[in-house]
N, C-alpha and C positions, 0 to 999 in steps of 0.2 A: 347400650350394653347387652349381651346376648341373654335369653330368658333361661337359659340351662345355665349359665354363669350366675345369674341371680339365684337359681335354685341351689347351686353348689355351695355359694357364699352364705345363703340361709341355713342351710343343713348344717354347715362347718361352724357357723357362729353359734348354732343352739346347741351343738355339742360341746363347744369350747366353754360357753357360760355354764352349762351343767356341771361339766368335769371341773372347772376351776373352783365353783362354789363348793363341791364335794371335796376337794382338796384342802380348801380353806378350812372349811368345817373339821376335817379330820385333826389338823393341827390344833384345833381349839379344843379337842375332847381330853377330859382327864382320865388318869389311870383306873380308876374306880367305876368308870362308865360300863354299863352292861347293856348291849344292842338288843338282847333278848327281852327287854323290859318295855318294847313299845305296846301301847294299850291295842286291845283286839278291836275297840270301837275306832280307832285311827285306821286300821287295816281295813275295816269294813266300809269306813266313809271314803276311804282312797278309792277302793273298789268300785262304789256305787257311782262317784264322781266320774271317774275312768269309764264306767259303762255309759253312762248318760251323754258325755263328751263324745263318745264313740258313736251313738246313735245320731246326735246333731251332726256329726262329721257326714256321717253316711248320707243323710237327708240333704245336706247341702251340696254333696257330690253328686247325687241323683239328680237335684234340682237343676245344677248348672249343666250337666250331661243331657238332660232332656230339652233345656231351651237350645243347647248347641245343636243337637238332633233335629229340632223343629226348624232351626235357622237354616240348615242343610236341606231341610225337605222343600222349604219355600224356594230355595235356589233351585232344586230339580223341578218343581212345578214351573217356575218361571221359564226355565230353559226348554222344558217339555212344550209349552204353550208356545214360544217363539218358533220351535221347530214345525210345530203344526200350522202356524200361520203361513211359513215359508213354504211347506208343501202343500197345503190347501190352495194356494194362490195359482197352482199350476192350472186351474180351469179357466183364468182370467186372460185377456189379451196379452200379448208379449210384453207391451210396454207397460201395462199396469202391473203385470206378474215382476217384471224386473224391479219396477221401482219399490214395490212391497218388500221384494228380498233384499234389495240394496239398503234399505231403511233397518230393515231386521238385522242385516250383517254389521251395520254401522252401529245400532244399539249394543249388539253383543260385544262386538270390539271395543266399545268405550267401557262396558260395565267391566270386562275382564281387564283391560289395560289400565285404566284410570279410575273408576268408581269405585272398584276394591280397595284401592289405596287409600282413595279419599275417604270410605266408611272406616278403614282401620285407624286413620289420623284424626278424623273430626266426629265420629260415631254418628254419622248421618248421611242421607243420599243427597246427590249433586243435583243442581238445576239443571245442567246440561243433559244429564240422563233423562230427566223428566221431559225435557223438550225433544229428545230423540224418540221417546215413547209415544208423544202427542204425535209427531210426524207418523208414526207407524198406524195409529188410530185414524188419522185423517185419511191416509191412504186406503184404509180399508171402508171406512165408512162414508167417505166422499163418492165414492164409486157407485155408479147405478149398473145393475146387471142387465145385460142385453138379452138374455134368454132365460129358460126355467132351469136350465144347467148352472149357468152362473148364480141364479137366484137361490138355489139350494145351497150352494156354498157359502153365499152371504152371512147369514145368520150364525154359523158355525165359526166363521172368522171373527166376527164381531163378538162372540162368546169367547174366543181364545184371547182376544186383545184384552177382555175383562179380566181373565185369569192372569194374565202377565201384570196388569195392574194392581190386582188384588196381592199376588206374590211379592210385587215390588214394594207395595206398602208394608208388608209383612217383615220383608227383609230390612226396611228401614227403621222399623219398631225394634228388632233385633240387633242392630248396630252397635248400641250401648252396653255398657254393664248391666247385667240382670239381677245381680244381689244387692240389696239394700245396705246402706252403711251401718245400720242399726246390727244387722246380722253379722258383718264383719267385726264389728266391735265385740259381739258375744263370742266369735270363734275366737279371736285373739285373747281375750281375756280367759277364755275357757282353756286355751292351750297354756296360758301361764299357770293357771290354777292347776291344771292337771299334771303338768311337768314339775310344779313347785312341790306338789305333794309326795313326790319321791322322797324328798328330805325329812319328812315327818317318820318316815321308816327307818331313820339312822343308817342310811347307805353307807357302805364303807369304800374303803380306796383298793379293794381287791380288783384283780384284772376282770373277773367275772360281772361283778358288780358294776364297774366303770363301763364295760362294753354294754351291758344291758340299758344303763340309763343313756349313754349317747346313742344308742340304735333307737330308743324309745322317744327321744327327743328330735332325733331326725326324721323319724317316720310322721311325727306330728308336722314338722317343718314342710314335709314333702306333700302331706295332703292338703295343708294349706295352700300351697302354690298351686297343686293341682285344681283346686276351687278357683283360684286368682286366674289361672290360665283358662279355663273354660268359661270364666264370668263373662267374657266379651267374646261372643261367638265369630265376630269377624275381625277381631284386633290383635290375637296373640298367636303364639306358635301353634296350638293344638286347636285351629279354629276351622269354621266352615270353609269350604274351597270352592272355586269356581270350575270344578272338574264337569259338573252337566253341561256346562256352556261348551267347553272344550270339546268334549266327547260328541254333542251334538252338531257341532259346527267346527269339525277339525280343519275345513279349508282356511279358517281364519286365523289359525296358528301355525300354519305350514311357513 
């Protein structure tokens, strides 16, 4: 099911539940009921709970967005380091240079074509990707420089392999959900309480009040969906992309 369809259903369901309860409550109101008798303390508590929940939502959104941005940055670092390996291998003999670049291209092609889907489905790195990276490491470290010029390029190449390995490890750690279950419990319960407090203010069935109640509940549903979508940096719609790989290795996507 499309994630945007899930969002639409969630928002529509939230609106429908709120509006249904309002209509049912309206039918049970007696003729002598006075909506102006809502105690001031209830209005104050409703306002404070709404403010606190808004802060919690803001912190949650900031947290998952930061995790997504960090995941995208690790992808950029990994792609840039691989590009540097391919470029710095220019000083090596043709057969060594060709082997290094071929293994780098094989790794990038696998990451973009297969491992990205593997991370999305299983929330972990694949063993095949690790094997391809080990092959690049052996290509670089097993070669013995023949002169000073090649020797000066050797250590930077080894360092770039280490950068790739470190960025790959960080990418693997970001593959799963970042929001703990207890936080989700608090967000959902908070949403129910916040929306439920609408009814303590004796909301009526006027068009304006129904519209505001529906929009408020839909906004809460949208923000929760946004947090859920950002929560898996590589697994959902608004996720980190493989664009740095395709930008630095355009010949692999032709």
